[in-house]
C-alpha positions in Angstrom: 167.5 116.0 138.4 164.3 115.3 136.4 161.0 115.7 138.2 157.3 116.2 137.5 156.2 119.9 137.4 152.8 121.2 138.4 152.0 121.7 134.7 152.6 117.9 134.1 150.4 117.0 137.1 147.6 119.3 135.7 147.9 117.7 132.2 147.7 114.2 133.8 144.7 115.2 135.9 143.0 116.5 132.8 144.0 113.4 130.9 145.8 115.4 128.3 148.7 113.4 126.8 152.1 115.2 126.8 155.7 114.5 126.2 158.2 116.1 128.6 161.7 117.5 128.0 164.4 118.3 130.5 167.5 120.4 129.9 169.9 121.0 132.7 169.7 124.8 133.1 169.5 126.6 136.4 168.8 130.0 134.9 166.6 131.3 132.2 167.9 130.9 128.7 166.3 132.3 125.5 163.6 130.4 123.7 165.9 130.0 120.7 168.6 128.4 123.0 165.9 126.1 124.4 165.0 125.0 120.9 168.7 124.3 120.1 169.3 122.4 123.3 166.2 120.2 122.6 167.2 120.0 118.9 163.7 121.0 118.0 162.3 123.3 115.3 162.2 126.9 116.8 159.0 127.5 114.9 157.4 124.7 117.0 158.8 125.8 120.3 156.6 128.6 121.8 157.2 131.2 124.5 154.6 132.4 126.9 154.4 136.2 127.2 152.3 138.0 129.8 150.9 141.5 129.2 148.9 144.0 131.2 146.4 146.6 130.0 146.0 150.1 131.4 143.2 148.9 133.6 145.4 146.1 135.0 143.8 143.2 133.0 146.2 140.4 132.3 146.5 138.7 128.9 148.7 135.8 128.0 150.1 135.2 124.5 152.1 132.3 123.0 154.3 132.8 120.0 157.2 130.9 118.4 160.5 131.6 120.2 162.0 133.1 117.0 159.2 135.7 116.8 158.4 139.0 118.5 154.9 139.8 119.9 153.2 142.8 118.2 151.6 144.6 121.1 149.3 146.6 118.8 148.0 143.5 117.1 147.7 141.7 120.5 145.8 144.7 122.0 143.3 144.8 119.1 142.7 141.0 119.4 141.7 141.3 123.1 139.8 144.6 122.6 142.2 146.8 124.5 143.6 150.2 123.5 147.1 149.2 124.4 149.1 146.5 126.2 152.5 146.4 127.7 154.7 143.5 128.8 154.2 142.7 132.4 157.4 143.6 134.3 159.6 140.6 135.4 159.3 141.6 139.0 155.5 141.3 138.8 155.4 138.0 137.0 155.5 135.7 140.1 152.7 137.6 141.9 150.4 137.6 138.8 151.1 134.1 137.4 152.9 132.0 140.0 155.8 131.6 137.6 159.2 133.2 137.2 160.9 134.5 134.0 162.1 131.5 132.0 159.6 129.1 133.6 156.3 130.7 132.7 153.6 128.4 131.3 150.1 129.1 130.1 149.0 126.1 132.2 148.7 126.4 136.0 148.9 130.1 136.5 147.4 131.5 139.7 144.4 132.8 137.7 142.9 131.6 134.4 143.9 134.5 132.2 142.7 134.8 128.5 145.2 133.1 126.2 145.9 133.8 122.5 148.2 131.6 120.5 149.9 132.7 117.3 148.2 131.2 114.3 151.4 129.4 113.1 150.7 126.8 115.8 148.0 125.5 113.4 150.7 124.1 111.1 151.9 121.7 113.7 150.0 118.9 115.4 151.9 119.6 118.7 153.8 122.6 120.1 156.5 122.7 122.9 156.4 125.2 125.7 157.5 125.7 129.3 156.4 123.1 131.8 156.4 125.8 134.5 160.0 125.5 135.7 163.3 126.5 134.2 164.8 123.4 132.4 161.5 121.7 131.8 159.3 121.8 128.6 156.2 119.9 127.6 154.9 119.0 124.1 151.1 118.7 123.7 148.6 118.7 120.9 147.6 122.2 119.7 144.0 121.1 119.6 144.2 119.9 123.3 145.7 123.2 124.4 143.1 125.3 122.5 140.3 123.3 124.1 141.7 123.1 127.6 142.6 126.8 127.8 139.7 128.0 125.6 142.3 129.8 123.6 142.2 131.1 120.0 144.7 131.4 117.2 145.5 134.8 115.7 148.2 136.7 113.9 150.0 138.4 116.9 153.6 138.7 115.7 155.5 141.5 114.1 
């Protein structure tokens, strides 16, 4: 059943145009599988990754689903000595989202967001709408402005 997610409501409230996608999955599937199900370019479908520093600061990164986050590059960008991926069991308490439905929009706190520079080659990117089975596509420019995000090389 298709419904509006909190991410979609936030985008509407902010008057940010978006396109929504729904795929009938009950459990998390890989980002590459999401791109296939949606029949979209996996370089344009982004995953949201949440990291934590030694002093418990949270940083959010978005990269194409076919890529892997380089934690060393990511740490350098956010001026940390090192970062590690946030454990799945901690995801809900820090972000309000579960694995497979994590979106950079609508987290419980407004964490710093860095998006891989390849997003710049597209006018829009697709990412989780905050619930398994739901994705949104919005303008890269709108996302950068709304989230005060930056584009950097953060992949291996």
